[in-house]
Steps between C-alpha positions, in 0.01 A plus 500: 500500500270591209280191535222553752422197721145385557294768681382270778857381566665839496314741734572872477811641666518840673553787257819606681650152455411505130669838456815375673494189283479717188798705615693180575435369148608831342816506711596160361435582137153343487297818463282341230385227739180560694526453877261225605347456847706182538827686445387786726428258785830316457698824506305626803574182696863523390527858633349404836726197530804715429406744776474218753818340367687827561387498864657158565868604449434820694382295797806277465739799500334659805492171692866433416592846630314435826669161536838661438436756773499220759862424411598811694320381815596248764330200341750214443560429130405133530171581672368793301120484475503778240669277245250221566220753459656619173517143369134448595409825325679386185290182505187713540600724209557194283149385585360845422677504162369152425143608575545813286633299206217250540245781483645633173513148358133438583401829334688397185338157504152653528588743223613216276175315562301794356676501162284417201788297357866428564803546277563195289850444637527671840849597609631446852813720499801374693750701703721573197209681337340661805816600685783463251860402560618857564245569773559156653875565517435843652272355769753229589781758513297722736433205731863386490626850579264541796591157637869579459454816706321305773757221494794739524337667801489161675881492485529825699607424860255753647209297654247775430593506130465122490153516654401762246638281222282209616193724491604615154531141380153414632353802322679431173404133494140594576496757220648245260240239593221752436654596164531136391138439601383797293697387194365146535145634510567724200629211289210273596229762458241383243502656157185709449466558125250435222681663207838635398445843656392368839790252496740791437347688793535195726870463419560874551352479848722205588818666373422824683435320828816290470720801429359688795575206728867507401536850645439417869574786739557262791846400376602866486330611821576227752882527505479877547226487762662230714876530474602836359682698769559195721727293276861595415577768244591252226158340535328839477693581181401164348135559596498846341657358182232230493227760556628706203586223257173308526267787395741606226511146365120480521458824303743382234322166481162664444646728234670219305226236506192501273176639636248253639268562203779415254577180691132401499460559126809293428367214713155507338645522149722203570 
């Protein structure tokens, strides 16, 4: 980030954004790099997008809880409008996530257009670089565990538990679709770099975003919100074990894998 783009193509950024960009660089071992307005704007948009992205799973969890509450009413299981409403909400959340990802992508494209030059051989990192095998396996294991909990609840003869399990499946599939959409956007996001330093920063941002996506709270929250206390005791024990094992595995994974800055430097050096 030491090279300063053309003045007319790189308008000033707010001082607060520049300070945060400087702190971000220092936190990733790039204290010698000067925060540019381009980097400050990209990080600011990234922070805003993350805030909105955190609202989407919260809305999904609350809506799933409201849909599950109807299972205790007199509405027949095959004619439950709450589940249809939940499915429609999931479609709306997918659209919202798509619009959010499109906004970030357009900001990156405009930022790339302001660069005075591009790297000679731009890198478009794949999922093995951005996410890594360990994080990919962890994400798949979390999804498989949550789906196994929902599927086992469907085998319970209690009709209320079955209705709750259907709501849980809708919520989990919706959360998975949103996660896949975010990862797809992350992998297809344009590379914004004009030198080795800015390319390192770009890869760091991708790796950070991908690792955060693999720690979705929805998979941990939905089973507890919808079925805990209603399903049999064995199911509750399995849900508690899942709730404990997933965060522990995530902490161990973060501790044993290289930092995002180390991954980025290795990619750029290669």
